[in-house]
C-alpha positions as CSV (number, residue, x, y, z in Angstrom):
1,X,-4.9,74.1,-2.7
2,X,-5.8,70.9,-0.7
3,X,-5.6,67.7,-2.7
4,X,-8.5,64.9,-1.8
5,X,-7.1,61.4,-0.7
6,X,-7.7,59.0,-3.8
7,X,-10.2,57.4,-1.7
8,X,-12.4,60.2,-1.1
9,X,-12.3,60.8,-4.7
10,X,-14.6,57.9,-5.4
11,X,-18.1,56.9,-4.5
12,X,-19.0,55.1,-1.7
13,X,-20.6,52.4,-3.9
14,X,-16.9,52.2,-5.9
15,X,-15.5,52.0,-2.6
16,X,-17.7,48.8,-1.5
17,X,-17.4,47.0,-5.2
18,X,-13.8,47.0,-4.8
19,X,-13.6,45.7,-1.1
20,X,-16.3,43.0,-2.1
21,X,-14.0,41.8,-5.2
22,X,-11.2,42.1,-3.1
23,X,-12.9,39.8,-0.5
24,X,-13.9,37.3,-3.3
25,X,-10.3,37.1,-4.4
26,X,-9.2,36.3,-0.8
27,X,-11.6,33.8,0.0
28,X,-10.9,32.1,-3.6
29,X,-7.3,31.9,-2.2
30,X,-8.2,30.4,0.9
31,X,-10.1,28.0,-0.3
32,X,-7.7,27.0,-2.8
33,X,-5.3,26.5,0.1
34,X,-7.3,23.9,1.5
35,X,-5.8,21.1,-0.9
36,X,-7.1,18.1,1.4
37,X,-10.8,19.4,0.6
38,X,-12.9,19.7,-2.4
39,X,-14.8,22.7,-2.3
40,X,-17.0,24.2,-5.0
41,X,-20.0,25.8,-5.8
42,X,-23.2,24.9,-7.7
43,X,-25.8,27.1,-9.2
44,X,-29.6,26.5,-8.1
45,X,-30.2,24.0,-11.1
46,X,-27.2,21.8,-9.6
47,X,-24.4,23.0,-12.3
48,X,-21.0,23.2,-11.2
49,X,-20.0,26.7,-11.2
50,X,-16.9,27.1,-8.7
51,X,-14.0,24.5,-8.5
52,X,-11.2,24.6,-6.2
53,X,-7.5,22.9,-6.4
54,X,-8.8,20.4,-4.0
55,X,-11.4,19.3,-5.6
56,X,-9.5,18.8,-8.9
57,X,-6.8,16.5,-6.8
58,X,-9.5,14.7,-5.1
59,X,-11.7,14.2,-7.9
60,X,-9.7,14.4,-11.0
61,X,-11.6,16.6,-13.2
62,X,-10.0,20.1,-14.4
63,X,-11.8,23.1,-13.8
64,X,-12.1,23.5,-17.6
65,X,-13.6,20.2,-17.6
66,X,-16.2,20.3,-14.7
67,X,-17.6,23.8,-14.9
68,X,-21.3,23.6,-16.2
69,X,-21.3,19.9,-15.6
70,X,-24.5,18.5,-13.3
71,X,-23.9,17.6,-9.7
72,X,-24.9,14.0,-10.6
73,X,-21.7,13.2,-12.5
74,X,-20.3,12.7,-8.6
75,X,-22.7,10.2,-7.6
76,X,-22.5,6.3,-8.5
77,X,-25.0,4.9,-10.8
78,X,-27.2,3.4,-8.3
79,X,-27.5,6.9,-6.7
80,X,-28.5,8.7,-9.8
81,X,-31.2,6.0,-10.5
82,X,-32.8,6.6,-7.3
83,X,-32.9,10.3,-7.8
84,X,-30.3,10.9,-4.8
85,X,-28.6,14.2,-6.4
86,X,-31.9,16.0,-6.8
87,X,-32.9,14.8,-3.4
88,X,-29.7,15.9,-1.8
89,X,-30.1,19.6,-2.9
90,X,-33.9,19.8,-2.8
91,X,-33.1,18.6,1.5
92,X,-30.1,21.3,1.6
93,X,-32.5,24.0,0.3
94,X,-35.1,22.8,2.9
95,X,-33.0,22.7,5.7
96,X,-30.4,25.0,5.0
97,X,-27.6,22.7,5.3
98,X,-26.9,19.2,5.4
99,X,-24.1,16.8,6.4
100,X,-23.5,13.1,5.4
101,X,-21.0,10.2,4.8
102,X,-21.5,8.6,1.4
103,X,-20.0,7.1,-1.8
104,X,-18.5,9.6,-4.6
105,X,-17.0,8.9,-7.9
106,X,-13.7,10.0,-9.2
107,X,-13.0,11.1,-13.0
108,X,-11.6,7.8,-13.4
109,X,-15.1,5.7,-12.4
110,X,-13.1,5.0,-8.7
111,X,-15.5,5.4,-5.8
112,X,-14.3,6.7,-2.5
113,X,-16.1,7.5,0.9
114,X,-16.6,11.0,1.6
115,X,-17.4,13.4,4.1
116,X,-20.4,15.8,2.5
117,X,-21.6,19.2,3.6
118,X,-24.0,20.9,1.3
119,X,-25.0,24.6,2.3
120,X,-27.9,26.4,0.3
121,X,-26.7,30.0,-0.5
122,X,-29.2,32.5,-0.3
123,X,-28.9,36.2,-1.2
124,X,-30.5,39.3,1.3
125,X,-33.8,38.4,0.2
126,X,-33.8,35.0,1.1
127,X,-33.7,34.0,-2.8
128,X,-31.8,30.8,-3.6
129,X,-28.5,31.5,-5.2
130,X,-27.0,28.3,-5.3
131,X,-25.4,25.8,-3.2
132,X,-21.7,25.3,-1.5
133,X,-20.3,22.1,-1.1
134,X,-17.0,20.8,0.9
135,X,-16.2,17.2,0.4
136,X,-13.5,15.4,2.0
137,X,-12.2,11.9,1.1
138,X,-12.4,9.8,4.5
139,X,-12.0,6.0,2.9
140,X,-8.4,5.9,4.6
141,X,-9.1,8.2,7.4
142,X,-12.3,7.0,8.8
143,X,-10.8,5.3,11.7
144,X,-9.0,8.5,12.8
145,X,-12.4,10.8,12.4
146,X,-14.0,9.8,15.4
147,X,-11.3,11.3,17.8
148,X,-11.6,14.8,16.1
149,X,-15.5,15.9,17.2
150,X,-15.1,19.0,18.4
151,X,-15.7,22.0,16.1
152,X,-17.1,25.1,18.1
153,X,-13.8,27.0,18.0
154,X,-13.3,26.5,14.1
155,X,-13.7,29.7,12.0
156,X,-17.2,31.1,11.3
157,X,-16.8,30.2,7.4
158,X,-17.0,27.5,4.7
159,X,-14.0,26.0,6.6
160,X,-16.1,25.4,9.8
161,X,-16.5,21.8,8.9
162,X,-12.7,21.1,8.6
163,X,-11.7,18.2,11.3
164,X,-8.0,18.7,11.2
165,X,-6.1,21.2,13.8
166,X,-6.3,24.6,12.3
167,X,-3.8,27.8,13.3
168,X,-4.4,31.4,12.0
169,X,-1.1,33.5,12.4
170,X,-0.1,36.6,10.8
171,X,2.8,37.5,8.6
172,X,5.0,37.6,11.7
173,X,4.3,33.9,12.7
174,X,2.1,35.3,15.9
175,X,-0.9,33.1,16.5
176,X,-4.4,34.7,15.9
177,X,-6.4,31.5,16.4
178,X,-6.0,28.1,17.7
179,X,-8.7,25.6,16.8
180,X,-10.2,22.9,19.8
181,X,-8.5,20.5,17.4
182,X,-5.3,22.0,17.6
183,X,-5.5,22.1,21.5
184,X,-6.2,18.4,21.6
185,X,-3.6,17.6,19.3
186,X,-0.7,19.9,21.0
187,X,-1.7,20.1,24.5
188,X,-2.0,23.7,24.8
189,X,-5.2,25.9,25.4
190,X,-5.8,28.5,23.2
191,X,-5.2,31.6,25.4
192,X,-1.6,29.9,25.8
193,X,-0.9,30.1,22.3
194,X,-2.7,33.2,20.9
195,X,-0.3,36.1,20.7
196,X,2.9,34.1,20.8
197,X,4.9,32.9,17.6
198,X,3.9,29.5,16.0
199,X,7.5,28.3,16.4
200,X,6.8,27.5,19.9
201,X,4.9,24.4,18.6
202,X,8.2,23.3,16.8
203,X,11.2,21.3,18.2
204,X,14.0,24.0,18.7
205,X,16.1,23.1,15.8
206,X,13.1,24.0,13.5
207,X,12.4,27.4,15.0
208,X,14.9,29.7,13.3
209,X,14.4,27.4,10.1
210,X,10.9,28.6,10.1
211,X,11.4,32.1,10.5
212,X,13.9,32.3,8.0
213,X,11.4,31.0,5.4
214,X,8.9,33.3,6.6
215,X,11.4,36.4,6.1
216,X,12.4,35.0,3.0
217,X,8.7,34.5,1.4
218,X,8.0,38.0,2.8
219,X,10.7,39.6,0.6
220,X,11.2,37.6,-2.4
221,X,7.7,35.7,-2.7
222,X,9.6,32.4,-3.0
223,X,7.3,29.7,-1.3
224,X,8.7,27.1,0.7
225,X,5.6,25.7,2.9
226,X,2.6,28.0,1.2
227,X,0.3,26.1,-1.2
228,X,1.7,22.6,-0.7
229,X,1.4,19.7,1.5
230,X,4.3,18.7,3.6
231,X,5.4,16.1,6.0
232,X,7.4,18.2,9.1
233,X,7.8,17.5,12.6
234,X,5.8,19.3,15.7
235,X,6.2,19.3,19.4
236,X,3.6,19.0,22.0
237,X,3.2,20.9,25.2
238,X,5.1,18.0,27.0
239,X,8.0,18.1,24.7
240,X,7.2,15.1,22.6
241,X,8.0,15.4,18.9
242,X,5.7,13.9,16.4
243,X,4.9,13.6,12.6
244,X,2.3,15.9,11.1
245,X,1.0,16.6,7.4
246,X,1.0,20.6,7.3
247,X,-1.0,22.2,4.5
248,X,-0.8,26.2,4.4
249,X,-3.0,28.3,2.6
250,X,-2.6,32.4,2.5
251,X,-5.1,35.2,2.3
252,X,-4.4,39.1,2.3
253,X,-7.0,41.4,4.3
254,X,-6.6,45.0,4.2
255,X,-2.9,44.8,2.9
256,X,-2.0,42.2,5.8
257,X,-1.1,38.5,5.1
258,X,-3.0,35.9,7.2
259,X,-1.6,32.4,6.8
260,X,-3.8,29.4,8.0
261,X,-2.4,25.9,8.7
262,X,-3.9,22.7,8.5
263,X,-2.5,19.9,10.6
264,X,-3.2,16.5,10.8
265,X,-1.3,14.0,13.0
266,X,0.5,10.9,11.2
267,X,2.0,9.3,14.1
268,X,0.2,6.1,13.1
269,X,1.0,6.2,9.7
270,X,4.5,6.8,10.0
271,X,4.7,4.4,12.7
272,X,3.4,1.8,10.5
273,X,5.8,2.5,7.7
274,X,8.6,2.3,10.0
275,X,7.6,-1.0,11.3
276,X,6.9,-2.2,7.5
277,X,10.3,-0.9,6.5
278,X,12.1,-2.7,9.5
279,X,10.4,-5.9,8.7
280,X,11.2,-5.9,4.8
281,X,14.9,-5.0,6.2
282,X,15.2,-7.7,8.3
283,X,13.3,-10.2,5.7
284,X,16.0,-9.5,3.0
285,X,18.8,-9.6,5.7
286,X,17.9,-13.0,7.2
287,X,17.2,-14.3,3.5
288,X,20.3,-13.2,2.1
289,X,22.4,-14.1,5.1
290,X,20.9,-17.3,5.3
291,X,21.4,-18.2,1.4
292,X,25.1,-16.6,1.7
293,X,26.1,-18.6,4.9
294,X,24.4,-21.9,3.8
295,X,25.2,-21.7,0.0
296,X,27.3,-25.1,0.2
297,X,24.8,-27.1,2.1
298,X,22.0,-25.4,-0.2
299,X,24.0,-26.7,-3.2
300,X,24.9,-30.0,-1.7
301,X,21.0,-30.5,-0.8
302,X,19.4,-29.4,-4.0
303,X,22.0,-29.7,-6.5
304,X,23.3,-33.2,-5.5
305,X,20.0,-35.1,-7.0
306,X,20.6,-34.1,-10.5
307,X,24.3,-34.5,-10.5
308,X,23.6,-38.1,-9.2
309,X,21.5,-38.5,-12.0
310,X,24.0,-37.4,-14.6
311,X,26.5,-39.5,-13.1
312,X,23.9,-42.4,-13.5
313,X,23.0,-41.7,-17.1
314,X,26.9,-41.5,-17.9
315,X,27.5,-44.7,-16.2
316,X,25.1,-46.2,-18.1
317,X,25.9,-44.9,-21.5
318,X,29.8,-46.3,-20.5
319,X,28.3,-49.5,-19.7
320,X,26.3,-49.7,-23.0
321,X,29.0,-48.6,-25.1
322,X,31.3,-51.5,-23.6
323,X,28.8,-54.3,-24.0
324,X,25.9,-53.7,-26.4
325,X,26.0,-54.1,-30.0
326,X,25.5,-51.4,-32.2
327,X,21.8,-51.3,-32.1
328,X,21.9,-49.7,-28.7
329,X,23.5,-46.7,-30.1
330,X,19.7,-45.4,-29.7
331,X,19.4,-46.0,-26.1
332,X,22.9,-44.4,-25.4
333,X,21.9,-41.3,-27.4
334,X,18.7,-41.3,-24.9
335,X,20.8,-41.6,-21.8
336,X,23.3,-39.0,-22.9
337,X,20.5,-36.5,-23.8
338,X,19.0,-37.1,-20.4
339,X,22.7,-36.4,-18.9
340,X,22.8,-33.1,-20.8
341,X,19.3,-32.2,-19.6
342,X,19.8,-32.8,-15.8
343,X,23.4,-30.9,-16.3
344,X,21.5,-27.9,-17.9
345,X,18.9,-27.8,-14.7
346,X,21.9,-28.1,-12.1
347,X,23.4,-25.2,-14.0
348,X,20.0,-23.1,-14.0
349,X,19.6,-23.6,-10.3
350,X,23.1,-22.4,-9.4
351,X,22.2,-19.1,-11.6
352,X,19.1,-18.7,-9.7
353,X,20.5,-19.3,-6.3
354,X,23.6,-16.8,-7.0
355,X,20.9,-14.4,-8.3
356,X,18.9,-14.4,-5.3
357,X,21.8,-14.1,-2.9
358,X,23.3,-11.2,-5.0
359,X,19.8,-9.6,-4.8
360,X,19.2,-9.4,-8.5
361,X,16.1,-9.9,-10.4
362,X,14.8,-13.6,-11.1
363,X,12.5,-14.4,-13.9
364,X,9.1,-14.2,-13.5
365,X,7.6,-16.0,-16.6
366,X,4.2,-17.8,-17.6
367,X,4.7,-21.4,-16.6
368,X,2.2,-24.5,-17.3
369,X,1.6,-25.4,-13.6
370,X,1.4,-29.4,-14.0
371,X,4.5,-29.2,-16.0
372,X,6.2,-27.3,-13.3
373,X,4.8,-29.6,-10.2
374,X,5.9,-32.7,-12.4
375,X,9.1,-31.7,-13.2
376,X,10.1,-30.7,-9.4
377,X,8.4,-34.0,-8.1
378,X,10.6,-36.4,-10.3
379,X,13.7,-34.1,-9.2
380,X,12.6,-34.4,-5.5
381,X,11.4,-38.0,-5.3
382,X,14.9,-39.1,-6.4
383,X,15.3,-42.2,-3.9
384,X,11.7,-42.2,-2.3
385,X,11.3,-45.5,-3.8
386,X,14.2,-47.2,-2.3
387,X,13.2,-45.7,1.2
388,X,9.9,-47.3,0.5
389,X,7.7,-44.4,0.4
390,X,4.4,-44.6,-1.6
391,X,3.7,-41.7,-3.5
392,X,0.5,-40.4,-5.1
393,X,0.2,-37.3,-7.3
394,X,-2.9,-35.1,-7.6
395,X,-2.4,-32.6,-10.1
396,X,-5.6,-30.9,-10.9
397,X,-5.8,-30.4,-14.9
398,X,-7.5,-27.3,-16.3
399,X,-5.8,-24.9,-14.1
400,X,-3.3,-23.1,-16.6
401,X,-0.4,-21.3,-16.3
402,X,1.2,-19.6,-13.4
403,X,3.2,-16.5,-13.7
404,X,6.6,-17.7,-11.2
405,X,10.1,-17.9,-11.4
406,X,10.2,-21.4,-12.5
407,X,13.3,-22.5,-10.8
408,X,12.8,-20.6,-7.6
409,X,9.2,-22.3,-7.1
410,X,10.4,-25.7,-8.0
411,X,13.0,-25.4,-5.5
412,X,10.4,-24.9,-2.8
413,X,8.4,-27.9,-4.2
414,X,11.7,-30.2,-4.0
415,X,12.5,-28.5,-0.2
416,X,9.0,-29.6,0.8
417,X,9.2,-33.1,-0.4
418,X,12.7,-33.8,0.9
419,X,11.7,-32.5,4.3
420,X,8.6,-34.8,4.1
421,X,11.1,-37.7,3.2
422,X,13.0,-37.0,6.1
423,X,10.0,-36.8,8.5
424,X,9.0,-40.3,7.6
425,X,12.5,-42.1,8.0
426,X,11.4,-43.6,11.5
427,X,7.7,-44.1,10.7
428,X,6.0,-47.6,9.6
429,X,3.6,-45.8,7.5
430,X,5.2,-43.8,4.5
431,X,3.2,-42.3,2.5
432,X,3.4,-38.9,0.4
433,X,1.1,-37.0,-1.6
434,X,1.7,-33.9,-4.0
435,X,-1.6,-32.4,-4.8
436,X,-2.7,-28.9,-6.6
437,X,-6.0,-27.5,-6.6
438,X,-7.5,-24.1,-6.9
439,X,-7.3,-21.8,-3.9
440,X,-9.0,-18.2,-3.3
441,X,-10.0,-16.6,-6.9
442,X,-7.0,-16.2,-9.0
443,X,-4.6,-18.4,-6.9
444,X,-3.6,-22.1,-6.9
445,X,-2.5,-24.0,-3.9
446,X,0.3,-26.7,-4.2
447,X,0.4,-29.3,-1.2
448,X,2.8,-31.6,0.0
449,X,1.2,-34.0,2.7
450,X,3.4,-36.6,4.5
451,X,2.6,-39.5,7.3
452,X,5.5,-38.7,9.4
453,X,5.7,-37.9,13.0
454,X,4.2,-34.5,12.6
455,X,5.5,-31.1,14.0
456,X,4.0,-29.7,17.7
457,X,1.8,-26.9,17.4
458,X,4.2,-24.7,19.3
459,X,6.7,-25.6,16.4
460,X,4.6,-25.1,13.9
461,X,3.7,-21.6,14.7
462,X,7.5,-20.5,14.1
463,X,8.2,-23.2,11.6
464,X,9.1,-20.6,9.1
465,X,11.3,-18.4,11.2
466,X,15.0,-18.4,10.6
467,X,17.0,-21.0,12.7
468,X,13.7,-22.8,13.4
469,X,14.2,-26.6,12.9
470,X,12.8,-30.3,13.9
471,X,15.8,-31.8,12.7
472,X,18.8,-32.8,14.9
473,X,21.1,-31.7,12.2
474,X,19.3,-29.0,10.5
475,X,20.0,-25.3,10.8
476,X,16.5,-24.1,10.4
477,X,16.9,-22.0,7.1
478,X,15.3,-24.1,4.3
479,X,11.8,-23.3,5.3
480,X,12.4,-19.5,5.9
481,X,14.2,-19.3,2.4
482,X,11.0,-21.0,1.0
483,X,8.6,-18.6,3.0
484,X,10.8,-15.8,1.3
485,X,10.5,-17.1,-2.2
486,X,6.8,-17.6,-1.9
487,X,6.2,-13.9,-0.4
488,X,7.9,-12.6,-3.4
489,X,5.4,-14.1,-5.8
490,X,2.8,-12.6,-3.6
491,X,1.7,-15.7,-2.0
492,X,1.5,-17.4,1.6
493,X,2.9,-20.7,2.9
494,X,1.7,-22.6,6.2
495,X,1.6,-25.9,7.5
496,X,-1.1,-28.0,8.9
497,X,-1.3,-30.9,10.8
498,X,-2.8,-34.1,9.4
499,X,-5.4,-36.3,11.4
500,X,-3.7,-39.3,12.6
501,X,-0.1,-38.1,12.1
502,X,1.9,-36.1,9.6
503,X,1.9,-32.7,8.0
504,X,0.6,-30.9,5.2
505,X,2.4,-28.2,3.8
506,X,0.8,-25.7,1.5
507,X,1.8,-22.6,-0.6
508,X,0.0,-20.5,-3.1
509,X,1.1,-18.9,-6.5
510,X,-1.0,-16.4,-8.4
511,X,-2.4,-17.7,-11.8
512,X,-1.6,-16.1,-14.9
513,X,-5.0,-14.8,-15.6
514,X,-4.8,-12.3,-12.4
515,X,-2.2,-10.7,-14.3
516,X,-4.1,-10.5,-17.5
517,X,-7.4,-9.5,-15.9
C-alpha cells in the first residue's frame, strides 16, 4: 500500500495558510533585522499595530508601551495642533504612498529630523487595511543623504526606500543581489558580484574569518554579526580599504537562509574621530611636557610674588617686635596672619601645578567670581605701582558664581597680568584694565587690557601655540598652558588688538547656573 506524502494529506487551503504564516514570520524577521529603521504599521484609524526593534531603538517606546497608541504621539505639539497626523494619513490614503522629511518626537520628548514613508495597505478588493510606516533618523546624516540617490535596483518590498548599500546573499555567502548604492560604494557592477562569495568585498585577512563565522553560525546558531550593528572594514574594487557600519538581517525562505546586509560608509566619521583623538593627544602631550619642562621657571614666575610677600610681612613683623611698644602687637599679629595666608596660597599653587603635570583630577568648585578675580589681581599686580602702571578694575557685580578650579583660573589671570606688565615696560603710557562682563548666555568673560606695544597679526594668530612668544627670553609656554586650562573648563581664550596700541586678552568661564539649569 502506497503512503500519501504529508503535504498531500492536507487541503490546498491549509497549505496556503501555512505558507502565508511562514512568510509573515519571515517578513517580521527581516523587518526586525533593519535596526537602523523604525518600521511599524497602523490600523485605518491611525493606531499602532506592529512595532519593530528599530522603532524601539530610535523612538524609545517598547512594543508593549506603544501598541494601540495613536500615531499623533510621534508628532511635535505644533504639528498635532495643526492636524498634520490626520492629514498625512488622509494624503497617503489618497495617493497610495507619501514620502517627506519632517520632525518627529521620541519617548523622552526630544525631537529628531526623520525621513518618513507612509504607505496605504489595501486588500485584494481595494479596501484600506491600514498603513505601513518607515522612519529613519537623518538628523546627523542629512549631509550624506544627497550622495545616495539611486534606488531602482533595491528590493521590491517595504525596504525599497532604504538608502544604504544593500547586499543579499545565501547561507553559503554567495551574493544574490547587489544594490545600486552598493555598486557606487564598492565600485563593482552588480553582474561582477552576483554569484560570487561576499568575502570578495573584504580585505584578505578578514575573508577566512568571515567564512568561519558563517560556518559556525550554521552549525551552532551562535551569532557573531547577525542581529547587531558592527564596525568592520571593507574593500573597494581598487583595493582601497575603508570602514563601514554593517547590520545583517536573516530570513528563511523554503528552508533556505537568506541574509541581507545593510552597509554604511563611515569614512568621514572615523577620520573625524581619528583627527580629534590626535588633536587631544597632541594637546595633552604639549601641555604635560611643557608643564614638566618649565616647572622650575613656572614656580619662579608664579610663586615668587606670594613668597616675596611672605618675606616682606615677616621682616615687618620682626622690625615691629624690635622697635615698637607692646601696643603694636596687634599689627604684628595681622602681619603674621597675612604671611600665613600667602604661605597657604603658595602651597595650593604648587599642589595644583603638580596635579596638572601628573594628569590628576583638579577641583572644580562653585566660586564667587568677584572674589576670585580680585584675589588674582592683587597677586598679579605686585610691583605694578612701583613700575608706574595705572591700574583700573571693572569687576561687574551680580554675576554670581562660576564653576572652576579656582587656583588654575587665577593662574591664568596672574599670567595674563604679568604678561601685560612686561609688554608695557618700554611704553610711556602704562595703563592696565582688568574687567569682567557677561558673554554669551551662561558664560562670563574676563579681560586683561594693556597699552603695550601690541602684537603683530601674524603672531597673534598663533599666540596660544606652544613655543610661540613675543619675549626675547620667553619660552612660549605660558599662553599655551593658559589655553589648555581655559579649554579644560569648556571656555575659549583669544587676543584682540586695541585701537591706539595695546592688546586685550579675553577668556571665558561658565557661570554656575549653566550646571544647575
